[in-house]
C-alpha positions in Angstrom: 12.0 -25.8 -0.9 11.7 -25.2 2.7 14.0 -27.8 3.8 16.7 -26.8 1.2 16.0 -23.2 2.7 16.4 -24.3 6.4 19.2 -26.5 5.8 21.4 -23.9 4.2 20.4 -21.0 6.7 21.4 -23.8 9.5 24.7 -24.8 7.5 26.0 -20.9 6.8 26.1 -20.3 10.3 29.5 -21.5 10.8 30.2 -21.9 7.3 33.3 -19.3 6.1 34.3 -19.2 2.2 38.2 -18.6 1.8 38.2 -17.0 5.6 35.1 -15.2 5.4 31.8 -16.0 7.3 28.7 -16.4 5.0 26.5 -13.8 6.4 22.9 -14.1 4.9 21.2 -16.8 3.4 18.0 -15.5 1.8 15.3 -17.0 -0.3 15.9 -16.4 -4.1 13.8 -13.8 -5.9 11.8 -15.9 -8.0 10.4 -18.0 -4.8 9.0 -14.7 -3.6 8.0 -13.0 -7.1 7.6 -14.7 -10.0 8.6 -14.5 -13.7 5.5 -14.0 -15.9 3.0 -16.7 -16.9 3.2 -16.0 -20.3 6.8 -16.4 -20.6 6.4 -19.6 -18.4 4.1 -20.8 -20.4 6.6 -20.3 -23.5 9.0 -22.0 -21.4 6.7 -25.2 -20.9 5.5 -25.9 -24.5 8.3 -23.6 -26.6 7.2 -20.0 -27.9 6.1 -21.5 -30.9 4.2 -24.5 -29.9 2.4 -21.8 -27.5 1.7 -19.1 -30.1 0.1 -22.0 -32.1 -1.6 -23.3 -29.1 -3.5 -19.8 -29.1 -4.4 -19.8 -32.4 -5.4 -23.5 -33.0 -6.7 -24.6 -29.4 -7.3 -21.3 -27.4 -9.4 -23.1 -24.8 -6.0 -25.2 -23.9 -4.2 -22.1 -24.0 -6.5 -20.5 -21.5 -6.4 -23.7 -19.5 -2.5 -23.6 -19.1 -2.6 -20.2 -18.3 -4.7 -20.7 -15.7 -3.1 -23.4 -14.3 0.1 -21.5 -14.2 -1.3 -18.4 -12.6 -3.2 -20.2 -10.0 0.1 -22.6 -9.3 2.2 -19.3 -9.1 -0.3 -17.7 -6.6 -0.2 -20.4 -4.3 3.3 -20.9 -4.4 4.2 -17.1 -3.6 1.4 -17.2 -0.8 3.1 -20.3 0.8 6.5 -18.5 0.8 5.3 -15.0 1.9 3.8 -16.7 4.6 6.4 -18.8 5.6 8.7 -15.8 5.4 6.5 -14.0 7.5 5.6 -11.3 4.6 2.2 -9.6 3.9 0.3 -11.5 1.6 -0.8 -8.1 -0.4 1.9 -5.1 -0.4 2.0 -1.6 -1.5 5.0 -2.1 -3.9 4.9 -5.3 -6.3 6.9 -6.0 -9.5 6.3 -8.5 -12.5 8.0 -9.3 -15.3 6.8 -10.9 -18.7 9.2 -10.5 -21.3 7.5 -13.0 -23.8 4.4 -11.1 -24.5 6.5 -8.9 -27.0 5.7 -12.2 -29.1 1.9 -10.8 -29.2 -0.1 -8.2 -30.6 -1.9 -5.4 -28.1 -5.2 -7.1 -28.5 -3.8 -10.9 -28.5 -2.3 -9.8 -25.2 -5.5 -7.8 -23.6 -7.3 -10.8 -24.8 -5.4 -13.9 -23.9 -2.7 -12.5 -20.7 -4.2 -9.6 -19.2 -6.8 -11.4 -17.0 -4.0 -13.7 -15.9 -1.8 -10.8 -14.9 -4.6 -8.9 -13.3 -5.2 -11.8 -10.8 -1.3 -12.1 -9.9 -1.2 -8.0 -9.4 -4.7 -8.0 -7.5 -3.5 -10.9 -5.5 -0.3 -9.4 -4.1 -0.6 -5.8 -4.5 -3.3 -2.8 -3.7 -4.3 -0.8 -6.7 -3.2 2.1 -5.1 0.2 1.3 -4.6 3.0 1.3 -7.0 2.9 -1.5 -9.0 5.9 -1.7 -11.6 6.7 -4.1 -14.5 9.9 -5.7 -16.1 9.6 -6.1 -19.8 12.3 -6.5 -22.4 12.4 -5.8 -25.8 10.2 -3.7 -27.8 7.6 -3.8 -25.5 6.5 0.2 -25.4 3.0 -1.0 -27.2 1.9 -2.7 -23.8 2.9 0.2 -21.8 -0.6 2.0 -21.8 -2.5 -0.8 -21.6 -0.6 -1.9 -18.6 -1.4 1.6 -17.0 -5.0 1.9 -17.7 -6.2 -1.5 -17.0 -3.7 -2.6 -14.2 -2.7 1.0 -12.6 1.0 0.1 -13.1 2.6 3.1 -12.1 6.8 2.0 -13.1 8.2 0.6 -16.2 11.8 -0.9 -16.3 12.2 -1.1 -20.0 14.0 -3.0 -22.3 15.3 -1.6 -25.7 14.2 -0.2 -27.9 12.0 2.6 -26.3 10.7 5.8 -28.0 10.8 8.0 -25.0 9.1 11.0 -26.4 6.4 8.9 -27.5 6.2 7.3 -24.4 5.8 10.3 -22.2 2.9 11.6 -24.0 1.4 7.9 -23.9 1.6 7.9 -20.2 0.4 9.6 -17.2 3.0 12.2 -15.7 3.3 10.3 -12.4 4.4 7.1 -14.2 8.0 6.6 -13.8 10.4 4.7 -16.5 13.1 3.3 -15.7 15.4 2.5 -18.9 18.5 3.5 -20.3 20.0 4.8 -23.5 20.1 2.9 -27.1 22.5 0.0 -26.7 24.3 1.0 -29.7 25.7 4.3 -28.1 
């Protein structure tokens, strides 16, 4: 990865596209951050297969989530070091769209401990922790706020804003749009 990044940084110095110089080559976001560990596990095994792993072979499911979490942490640390960035920051965002496949209790039991490792590794608890979740994920917001101190939610649809504002503390930010059917 480092070699490709440096290659394109060097090449961009004298490169133009349709007569316009390339001004910046930046590290792709997912090299500096990450997709979610549960979403990654679903991508590796297939969502249906990984759900069955959780049911039929929970030890394997935990082993895979631990492996993914450790690998993500190591990659992010190395990229941050290479870019001269702090390992822990005041602001840290995360996304794990596939958790909508789980119940809140299964999420707390199976996935939350691994997400906690990532938040604890890259952000201070008093900082601005945020998360993006697509789909019908509202049932996880109170858990994430209470257990991980997530204070900013980038929502998908559907969201019951009236209910959500009653479930979360007043200092929690909710970023989301109107009903997609409008």
